[in-house]
C-alpha positions as CSV (number, residue, x, y, z in Angstrom):
1,X,57.6,-8.2,-6.8
2,X,57.9,-4.7,-7.8
3,X,56.9,-1.8,-5.7
4,X,53.4,-1.5,-7.0
5,X,52.9,-5.1,-6.2
6,X,54.0,-4.5,-2.7
7,X,51.9,-1.8,-2.2
8,X,48.8,-3.8,-3.5
9,X,49.7,-6.5,-1.1
10,X,49.6,-4.2,2.1
11,X,46.6,-2.4,1.0
12,X,44.8,-5.6,0.4
13,X,45.9,-6.9,3.7
14,X,44.3,-3.6,5.4
15,X,41.2,-3.9,3.6
16,X,40.8,-8.0,4.3
17,X,42.0,-7.4,7.8
18,X,39.1,-5.1,8.5
19,X,36.7,-7.6,6.8
20,X,37.1,-9.8,10.0
21,X,36.2,-7.4,12.2
22,X,33.1,-6.4,10.5
23,X,31.8,-10.1,10.0
24,X,32.4,-10.7,13.9
25,X,30.4,-7.8,14.7
26,X,27.8,-8.1,12.4
27,X,27.3,-11.9,11.1
28,X,25.0,-12.5,13.9
29,X,22.2,-10.4,13.1
30,X,22.3,-11.3,9.4
31,X,23.6,-15.2,9.7
32,X,26.5,-15.9,7.4
33,X,24.9,-16.9,4.0
34,X,22.2,-13.9,3.8
35,X,25.5,-11.5,5.2
36,X,27.7,-13.3,2.4
37,X,25.0,-12.7,-0.3
38,X,24.6,-9.0,0.6
39,X,28.3,-8.5,0.3
40,X,28.7,-10.0,-3.0
41,X,25.7,-8.5,-4.4
42,X,26.2,-5.1,-3.6
43,X,29.9,-5.7,-4.7
44,X,28.7,-6.7,-8.0
45,X,26.3,-3.8,-8.4
46,X,29.3,-1.6,-7.6
47,X,31.6,-3.1,-10.4
48,X,29.3,-4.0,-13.2
49,X,28.4,-0.4,-14.6
50,X,32.2,0.1,-14.9
51,X,32.4,-3.3,-16.9
52,X,29.7,-2.0,-19.5
53,X,31.1,1.5,-19.4
54,X,34.5,-0.1,-20.5
55,X,32.9,-2.6,-22.8
56,X,34.0,-5.8,-21.2
57,X,30.7,-7.3,-20.7
58,X,31.8,-10.1,-23.7
59,X,34.8,-10.9,-21.9
60,X,32.4,-12.2,-19.2
61,X,29.9,-13.7,-21.4
62,X,32.3,-15.6,-23.3
63,X,33.8,-17.0,-19.9
64,X,30.9,-17.5,-17.5
65,X,31.4,-21.2,-17.0
66,X,35.1,-20.4,-15.8
67,X,33.4,-17.5,-13.9
68,X,30.7,-19.6,-12.2
69,X,33.3,-21.7,-10.9
70,X,35.5,-18.9,-9.7
71,X,32.4,-17.2,-8.3
72,X,31.6,-20.5,-6.2
73,X,35.2,-20.9,-5.0
74,X,36.7,-17.5,-4.3
75,X,33.5,-15.9,-3.3
76,X,30.2,-18.0,-2.4
77,X,31.3,-21.1,-0.3
78,X,34.8,-19.2,1.2
79,X,32.6,-16.0,2.7
80,X,30.1,-18.1,3.6
81,X,32.1,-20.8,5.6
82,X,34.4,-18.2,7.1
83,X,31.7,-16.1,8.0
84,X,30.0,-19.0,9.8
85,X,33.1,-19.5,11.6
86,X,33.1,-16.3,13.0
87,X,29.8,-17.1,14.8
88,X,32.0,-19.6,17.2
89,X,35.5,-18.8,16.8
90,X,37.2,-15.5,17.8
91,X,38.1,-13.2,14.6
92,X,41.8,-13.5,15.7
93,X,41.5,-17.6,15.4
94,X,39.7,-17.0,11.9
95,X,42.6,-15.1,10.8
96,X,44.8,-18.0,11.6
97,X,42.8,-20.5,9.7
98,X,42.6,-17.9,6.8
99,X,46.5,-17.8,6.8
100,X,46.6,-21.4,5.5
101,X,45.6,-20.2,2.2
102,X,49.1,-19.4,0.4
103,X,49.9,-23.2,1.9
104,X,47.1,-24.6,0.2
105,X,47.8,-22.6,-3.1
106,X,51.5,-23.8,-3.3
107,X,50.2,-27.5,-2.7
108,X,47.7,-27.5,-5.4
109,X,49.9,-25.6,-8.0
110,X,52.4,-28.5,-7.4
111,X,49.9,-31.3,-7.4
112,X,47.9,-30.0,-10.2
113,X,50.5,-28.1,-12.3
114,X,53.7,-29.5,-11.1
115,X,55.1,-26.2,-9.7
116,X,57.8,-26.5,-7.6
117,X,58.9,-24.0,-4.6
118,X,62.1,-22.6,-4.0
119,X,63.8,-23.7,-0.7
120,X,63.9,-20.0,0.1
121,X,59.9,-19.6,-0.7
122,X,59.0,-22.6,1.4
123,X,61.1,-21.3,4.3
124,X,59.1,-18.0,4.1
125,X,55.9,-19.9,4.0
126,X,56.8,-21.6,7.3
127,X,58.2,-18.5,9.1
128,X,55.1,-16.8,7.8
129,X,52.6,-19.1,9.1
130,X,54.5,-19.7,12.5
131,X,54.3,-16.0,13.1
132,X,50.7,-15.6,12.5
133,X,50.5,-18.7,15.3
134,X,52.7,-16.6,17.6
135,X,50.6,-13.7,16.9
136,X,47.1,-14.9,18.0
137,X,48.4,-17.9,20.4
138,X,47.2,-16.0,23.9
139,X,44.2,-14.6,22.0
140,X,42.6,-17.6,20.8
141,X,39.1,-18.5,22.5
142,X,35.6,-19.9,21.5
143,X,32.2,-18.9,21.8
144,X,30.4,-21.7,22.7
145,X,29.2,-24.9,20.6
146,X,30.0,-26.3,17.2
147,X,33.6,-25.7,17.5
148,X,34.8,-28.7,15.4
149,X,32.3,-27.7,12.6
150,X,33.5,-24.1,12.9
151,X,37.0,-24.8,12.0
152,X,36.2,-27.6,9.4
153,X,34.5,-24.4,7.7
154,X,37.2,-22.0,8.1
155,X,39.6,-24.5,6.9
156,X,37.5,-25.4,3.8
157,X,37.0,-21.8,3.0
158,X,40.8,-21.0,2.8
159,X,40.9,-24.5,0.5
160,X,38.5,-22.6,-1.7
161,X,40.8,-19.7,-2.1
162,X,44.0,-21.8,-2.8
163,X,41.9,-23.6,-5.6
164,X,40.4,-20.3,-7.3
165,X,43.8,-18.9,-7.2
166,X,45.5,-21.7,-9.2
167,X,42.2,-21.9,-11.5
168,X,41.8,-18.2,-12.4
169,X,45.4,-17.8,-13.2
170,X,45.4,-20.8,-15.6
171,X,42.0,-20.4,-17.1
172,X,41.2,-16.7,-16.8
173,X,44.7,-15.3,-17.4
174,X,43.5,-13.4,-20.7
175,X,40.9,-11.6,-18.9
176,X,41.7,-8.5,-17.1
177,X,41.1,-7.8,-13.3
178,X,37.7,-5.9,-13.5
179,X,36.0,-8.7,-15.7
180,X,37.4,-11.7,-13.6
181,X,36.1,-9.4,-10.1
182,X,32.8,-8.3,-11.7
183,X,31.9,-11.8,-13.4
184,X,32.8,-14.0,-10.4
185,X,30.8,-11.7,-8.1
186,X,27.9,-11.7,-10.4
187,X,27.9,-15.4,-10.9
188,X,28.4,-15.9,-7.0
189,X,25.4,-13.5,-6.4
190,X,23.2,-15.6,-8.4
191,X,24.5,-19.1,-6.8
192,X,23.7,-17.4,-3.3
193,X,20.5,-15.7,-3.7
194,X,18.2,-18.6,-3.3
195,X,20.0,-20.0,-0.3
196,X,20.0,-16.3,1.7
197,X,16.1,-15.9,0.7
198,X,15.9,-19.3,2.6
199,X,17.8,-18.6,5.7
200,X,16.8,-14.7,5.6
201,X,16.7,-13.6,9.6
202,X,13.2,-13.1,11.0
203,X,14.3,-10.1,13.0
204,X,15.4,-6.9,10.8
205,X,19.5,-6.3,11.3
206,X,20.3,-3.2,13.1
207,X,21.2,0.3,10.7
208,X,24.8,-0.6,12.1
209,X,25.1,-4.1,10.9
210,X,23.8,-2.5,7.5
211,X,26.6,-0.3,7.4
212,X,29.0,-2.7,8.1
213,X,28.0,-5.3,5.7
214,X,28.0,-1.9,3.2
215,X,31.6,-1.3,3.8
216,X,32.3,-4.8,3.6
217,X,30.9,-5.0,0.2
218,X,32.4,-2.0,-1.3
219,X,35.8,-1.7,0.2
220,X,36.7,-5.2,1.6
221,X,35.1,-6.9,-1.4
222,X,34.7,-5.1,-4.9
223,X,37.9,-3.0,-4.8
224,X,39.7,-5.7,-2.8
225,X,39.1,-8.5,-5.3
226,X,40.3,-6.1,-7.9
227,X,43.5,-5.6,-6.1
228,X,43.9,-9.4,-5.6
229,X,43.1,-10.8,-9.3
230,X,45.6,-7.9,-10.4
231,X,48.2,-9.5,-8.1
232,X,47.7,-13.1,-9.3
233,X,47.9,-11.8,-13.0
234,X,51.5,-9.9,-12.1
235,X,52.8,-12.2,-9.5
236,X,51.1,-15.7,-9.7
237,X,48.9,-17.4,-7.2
238,X,51.3,-18.2,-4.5
239,X,52.8,-14.8,-4.1
240,X,49.4,-13.2,-4.3
241,X,47.9,-15.2,-1.4
242,X,50.9,-14.6,0.7
243,X,48.6,-11.5,1.9
244,X,47.0,-13.6,4.1
245,X,49.8,-13.9,6.5
246,X,49.7,-9.8,6.8
247,X,45.7,-10.0,7.8
248,X,46.2,-10.8,11.3
249,X,48.7,-7.8,11.8
250,X,46.0,-5.2,10.3
251,X,43.2,-6.8,12.1
252,X,45.3,-5.9,15.2
253,X,46.1,-2.3,14.0
254,X,42.3,-1.5,13.3
255,X,41.6,-2.9,17.0
256,X,43.8,-0.6,18.4
257,X,42.8,2.4,16.2
258,X,38.9,2.1,16.7
259,X,38.7,-0.4,19.7
260,X,41.4,0.8,21.8
261,X,43.0,-2.6,22.0
262,X,46.7,-2.9,23.2
263,X,49.3,-4.4,21.5
264,X,52.0,-6.2,23.6
265,X,55.5,-6.7,22.8
266,X,55.0,-10.3,21.8
267,X,52.4,-9.2,19.2
268,X,55.0,-6.8,17.6
269,X,57.6,-9.7,17.5
270,X,55.1,-11.9,15.7
271,X,54.3,-9.1,13.3
272,X,57.7,-9.0,12.1
273,X,58.2,-12.5,11.8
274,X,55.0,-12.5,9.4
275,X,56.7,-9.7,7.6
276,X,60.0,-11.5,7.4
277,X,58.1,-14.8,6.3
278,X,56.1,-12.8,3.6
279,X,59.4,-11.3,2.3
280,X,61.3,-14.4,2.0
281,X,58.3,-16.3,0.3
282,X,57.5,-13.6,-2.4
283,X,61.2,-13.2,-3.2
284,X,61.5,-9.6,-1.6
285,X,64.4,-10.4,0.5
286,X,66.2,-12.3,-2.3
287,X,65.8,-9.6,-4.5
288,X,67.3,-7.3,-2.0
289,X,70.1,-9.8,-1.2
290,X,70.9,-10.3,-5.2
291,X,70.8,-6.6,-5.9
292,X,73.5,-5.9,-2.8
293,X,75.6,-8.7,-4.3
294,X,75.6,-7.2,-7.6
295,X,76.5,-3.7,-6.3
296,X,79.5,-5.4,-4.3
């Protein structure tokens, strides 16, 4: 991965790490589907005017069927499923489930496209996932009922991400990140609005909850999705989804900065393990080792 891609990866992890906090504190007021519908609708409204300014709307219309599938698998379903899971499991546990995305992406790439992982990349995925488990091991807790269903929902959401990453890389390779992002969010909005109306909360959500979902939509969705699809286009589906290893790290950072949460030594060690796994799985470490050998 190039320096620009590494910067995108870290920024994307920071934004998506914050999204779990926003969901956890506000999803109970909206409900999973209504909150995620607001998220995708606002994000689409931010991006679609840019599409028209850049005159890329034809790309969306000609790839509408593929964008409907990406909208379903990369936004509508996983957003709702993971938001639902945060009603019953902690944000830390939800991020562990989300960290399975690269495993699903690489497995699907192997089964669907016959792509193979190098031994170093496979080791990196294993190391990264073990670091995520260590990171939240002493923080896992459950809210109450429906635990099994919540875990199934979270795992299903990560599976959707893995499928969407591979599908968009294959079927939408000719589209730019802006068109893919805006188009998939637009189609996801169309799919979700009827369900949001049906499940709309009887009690009006608080102003704070509306602010949270607005930030979630604009920063953690519209801008973050652009970064994600650009990473897929530049580095491949498996490398792009490795960002999920870094998300729990940033979740802890934001908790420390804004909620006065402390980070014990075990958390710092786990963070280093996650970074090491990310480096191995994306080829960063391999590239540096190769460069050093060449210099010698």
